[in-house]
C-alpha positions in Angstrom: -26.3 -14.9 3.1 -25.1 -15.2 -0.5 -24.5 -18.8 -1.6 -21.1 -19.4 -3.2 -20.6 -21.3 -6.5 -19.6 -24.9 -5.8 -17.0 -24.8 -8.5 -14.8 -22.7 -6.3 -12.6 -25.1 -4.4 -11.1 -22.8 -1.8 -11.4 -19.3 -0.5 -8.4 -17.7 1.2 -8.6 -14.8 3.7 -5.3 -13.0 4.1 -4.9 -10.8 7.2 -1.8 -8.9 8.2 -1.7 -8.6 12.0 0.0 -5.9 14.1 -0.8 -5.3 17.7 -4.2 -6.9 17.5 -4.5 -9.1 20.6 -7.8 -7.5 21.6 -9.6 -8.2 18.4 -8.3 -11.5 17.0 -10.7 -13.8 18.8 -13.7 -11.6 17.7 -12.3 -11.5 14.2 -11.9 -15.3 14.1 -15.5 -15.8 15.4 -17.1 -13.5 12.9 -15.0 -15.0 10.0 -16.3 -18.5 10.9 -19.9 -17.2 11.1 -19.5 -15.9 7.5 -17.4 -18.7 5.9 -18.7 -21.9 7.5 -22.2 -21.7 5.8 -20.5 -21.4 2.5 -20.3 -24.9 0.7 -16.6 -24.6 -0.1 -13.3 -25.1 1.7 -11.6 -22.0 3.1 -8.4 -21.0 4.9 -7.6 -18.0 7.1 -4.0 -16.9 6.9 -2.7 -14.6 9.6 0.6 -12.8 9.1 2.0 -11.5 12.4 4.3 -8.6 11.9 6.1 -8.7 15.3 3.9 -6.1 17.1 5.3 -7.1 20.5 2.0 -8.1 22.1 0.2 -11.4 22.5 -1.1 -11.6 19.0 1.1 -14.6 18.0 0.2 -16.6 21.1 -3.5 -16.1 20.3 -3.0 -17.1 16.6 -1.0 -20.1 17.7 -3.8 -21.3 19.9 -6.3 -20.9 17.1 -4.1 -22.8 14.6 -3.8 -25.7 17.1 -7.6 -26.2 17.4 -8.5 -25.3 13.8 -6.3 -26.5 10.9 -8.0 -24.0 8.6 -6.2 -21.3 10.5 -2.7 -20.8 9.1 -0.1 -18.4 10.3 3.2 -16.8 9.5 5.4 -14.8 11.9 8.0 -12.5 10.7 11.5 -12.3 12.3 11.0 -8.6 12.8 8.6 -5.9 11.8 8.5 -5.5 8.0 5.2 -3.6 7.5 1.7 -4.2 6.4 2.2 -4.5 2.7 5.0 -7.1 3.2 2.5 -9.0 5.4 0.0 -9.0 2.6 2.7 -10.2 0.2 3.6 -13.1 2.5 0.0 -14.1 2.9 -0.5 -14.1 -0.8 2.7 -16.0 -1.4 1.3 -18.9 0.8 -2.4 -18.9 0.0 -4.1 -21.5 -2.2 -7.5 -20.0 -2.9 -9.2 -19.6 -6.2 -10.5 -16.4 -4.7 -8.5 -14.4 -2.1 -9.9 -11.8 0.3 -7.4 -9.3 1.7 -8.5 -7.4 4.8 -7.2 -5.6 7.9 -7.3 -7.1 11.4 -8.9 -4.2 13.3 -12.5 -5.1 12.3 -13.0 -1.9 10.4 -13.1 -4.2 7.4 -16.1 -6.3 8.4 -16.2 -10.0 7.6 -19.9 -9.9 6.9 -19.2 -8.0 3.7 -17.3 -10.9 2.1 -20.3 -12.6 0.5 -21.3 -9.3 -1.0 -17.8 -8.9 -2.6 -17.9 -12.5 -3.9 -21.3 -12.1 -5.4 -20.1 -9.1 -7.4 -17.0 -10.9 -8.5 -19.3 -13.6 -10.1 -20.5 -11.0 -12.6 -17.2 -11.4 -14.4 -14.8 -9.2 -12.4 -11.3 -10.4 -11.3 -11.1 -7.6 -8.7 -13.8 -6.3 -6.4 -12.8 -3.5 -4.1 -14.7 -2.6 -0.9 -15.6 1.0 -1.0 -16.2 2.6 2.4 -19.3 4.6 1.7 -19.1 6.4 5.0 -15.7 6.3 6.7 -15.6 6.0 10.4 -12.7 8.3 10.8 -12.2 11.8 12.2 -13.0 14.6 9.9 -9.5 15.9 10.0 -8.2 12.5 9.0 -10.7 12.3 6.1 -9.7 15.8 4.8 -6.0 15.1 5.1 -6.5 11.8 3.3 -8.3 13.5 0.4 -5.5 16.1 0.1 -2.8 13.4 0.4 -4.3 11.3 -2.4 -4.7 14.3 -4.7 -1.0 15.1 -4.4 -0.1 11.4 -4.4 -2.1 10.7 -7.6 -0.5 13.6 -9.4 3.0 12.5 -8.6 2.4 8.8 -9.2 0.2 9.3 -12.3 -2.5 7.1 -10.7 -6.2 7.5 -10.0 -7.0 6.6 -6.4 -10.2 6.6 -4.4 -9.6 7.6 -0.7 -12.7 5.5 0.2 -10.9 2.3 -1.2 -8.1 0.6 0.7 -6.9 -3.0 0.6 -10.1 -4.7 1.5 -11.5 -6.6 -1.5 -11.6 -10.0 -3.2 -9.2 -11.0 -6.0 -9.1 -13.9 -8.4 -6.3 -16.4 -8.6 -4.8 -15.0 -11.8 -4.6 -11.5 -10.2 -2.8 -13.0 -7.2 -0.4 -15.0 -9.4 0.5 -11.9 -11.4 0.9 -9.9 -8.2 3.3 -12.5 -6.8 5.5 -12.0 -9.9 6.1 -8.4 -8.9 9.0 -8.4 -6.4 9.9 -4.8 -6.1 11.2 -4.0 -2.6 8.8 -1.1 -2.2 5.3 -2.7 -1.8 2.0 -1.0 -2.4 -0.7 -3.7 -2.8 -3.5 -1.6 -4.2 -1.3 0.3 -6.7 0.1 -3.0 -8.0 -3.3 -4.5 -8.4 -4.5 -1.4 -10.3 -1.4 -1.5 -12.5 -2.2 -5.1 -13.5 -5.4 -3.8 -15.2 -7.8 -6.7 -14.7 -11.5 -6.0 -14.9 -12.6 -4.5 -11.6 -15.6 -3.3 -9.8 -16.6 -1.5 -6.5 -19.0 -2.5 -3.8 -20.1 -0.1 -1.1 -19.6 -1.6 2.3 -20.2 -0.4 5.8 -17.0 0.9 7.4 -17.0 0.1 11.2 -15.2 1.9 14.0 -11.9 0.4 15.2 -12.7 -2.5 17.5 -9.8 -1.5 19.8 -6.6 0.4 19.9 -5.4 3.1 17.5 -3.9 3.1 14.1 -0.2 2.2 13.9 0.3 4.6 10.9 1.7 7.9 12.2 2.0 10.9 10.0 5.7 10.3 9.7 5.2 6.6 8.7 2.6 7.7 6.1 4.9 10.3 4.6 7.8 7.9 4.5 5.6 5.3 2.8 4.3 7.9 0.3 7.8 9.1 -0.6 9.0 5.6 -1.2 6.0 4.6 -3.3 6.2 7.8 -5.4 9.9 7.3 -6.1 9.2 3.6 -6.9 6.2 4.1 -9.1 6.9 7.2 -11.1 9.6 9.4 -12.5 7.4 12.5 -12.6 9.4 14.3 -9.9 12.4 14.1 -12.1 10.4 15.4 -15.1 9.1 18.2 -12.9 12.6 19.2 -11.9 13.6 19.4 -15.6 10.6 21.6 -16.4 11.4 23.8 -13.5 15.0 24.2 -14.6 13.8 25.1 -18.1 11.4 27.6 -16.8 14.0 29.2 -14.6 16.5 29.3 -17.5 13.9 31.2 -19.7 13.1 33.5 -16.8 16.8 34.3 -16.2 17.3 35.0 -20.0 14.3 37.4 -20.0 15.5 39.1 -16.8 19.0 39.6 -18.3 17.4 41.0 -21.5 15.3 43.4 -19.4 18.4 44.7 -17.5 20.4 45.1 -20.7 17.6 47.1 -22.3 17.4 49.3 -19.2 21.2 49.8 -19.2 21.8 50.6 -22.9 18.6 52.5 -23.7 17.9 54.3 -20.4 21.4 54.2 -18.8 20.0 52.7 -15.6 22.8 50.8 -13.9 22.2 47.3 -12.5 22.3 47.3 -8.7 21.1 45.3 -5.8 23.5 43.2 -3.8 20.6 41.7 -1.8 18.8 40.4 -4.9 22.0 38.8 -6.1 22.5 36.9 -2.8 18.9 35.9 -2.7 19.0 34.6 -6.2 22.2 32.6 -5.5 20.7 30.9 -2.4 17.4 30.3 -4.3 19.3 28.5 -7.2 21.5 26.6 -4.7 18.4 25.4 -2.9 16.8 24.2 -6.2 20.1 22.5 -7.1 20.2 20.5 -3.9 16.6 19.7 -4.2 17.0 18.2 -7.7 20.2 16.4 -6.5 18.1 15.0 -3.7 15.6 13.7 -6.2 18.3 12.0 -8.2 19.8 10.6 -5.0 16.4 9.0 -4.0 16.1 7.3 -7.4 19.7 6.0 -7.2 18.9 4.8 -3.7 15.9 2.9 -5.0 18.1 1.3 -7.7 20.6 0.3 -5.0 17.9 -1.3 -2.9 16.6 -3.3 -5.8 19.9 -4.6 -7.1 20.8 -6.0 -3.7 18.2 -8.6 -4.3 17.4 -9.2 -0.6 14.2 -11.2 0.3 11.1 -9.1 0.8 10.6 -10.6 4.3 12.0 -13.1 6.6 9.9 -15.8 8.2 10.5 -16.9 11.8 7.8 -19.5 12.1 4.9 -21.0 10.1 1.8 -22.8 11.5 -0.2 -25.2 9.3 1.9 -24.1 6.3 4.9 -25.4 4.4 7.7 -23.4 3.0 7.1 -22.2 -0.6 9.7 -24.6 -1.9 12.3 -27.0 -0.6 15.1 -24.4 -0.7 13.2 -21.9 1.4 13.3 -22.3 5.1 13.3 -18.7 6.4 13.2 -16.2 3.6 11.4 -15.2 0.4 
């Protein structure tokens, strides 16, 4: 076990929870085995995202017998990244660990992450050296991130997710970013603090299956791409310019054929196909613009990122806040 520096007054572990009734007790037990030998105070913050199972009942029981267990329950399902945001809004740690609840992120790796952070890094990501996922999922993930990185102008590592340890100044700066579309790892990379990677063992899922369906992943990806980059708009401009040049060259080609070789221009089918092709491109570009306008509309409404139904062992962030943030 790596010993922690006594100057650190508190370590927070933030865990978004969704349909995790079968693994919460095991997660809690293993977290205590890791954190209790450390000579510092710690807190565990569960954010229950209204999965509809008994997760909140289990968390409530844990918080009653252990004041170090703190909990937030949303009024409805908001999503994983909003759960992370809520936990970070309420945590007090000088160092904050963010991890999933399904035990694929193993608590036993936390000391390793902290030890690396003491070398002068504000962010230490857990890199899954060997992912315990199906081969099809790994391949599709790699393809997804290649397209995603190109459109968002980012550099992602498919082996890195949210699991990691983050300094207080990283968390404080993250909390200042209140965009309605949340992508925790992208926000942290954008902040630009010194970061490092530690290879960790990626475990199989303790129970259940992933709640991220293909549709949900695509929906999240589209929202994040639109929120993080205007490259799709720039691509549409380039495509329009290329098509304009191509149309000019094609017109020049037909003019030369007609006036020099007396070959008439014919082809009703080609004309109709061209019209439908251009109309499709027009609607596609209009759709891009509509998505960006929709993002602006969502941002200017200024609604809270999440709504809290109940807190355990936690106070509201300020005296005006009773349900929302």
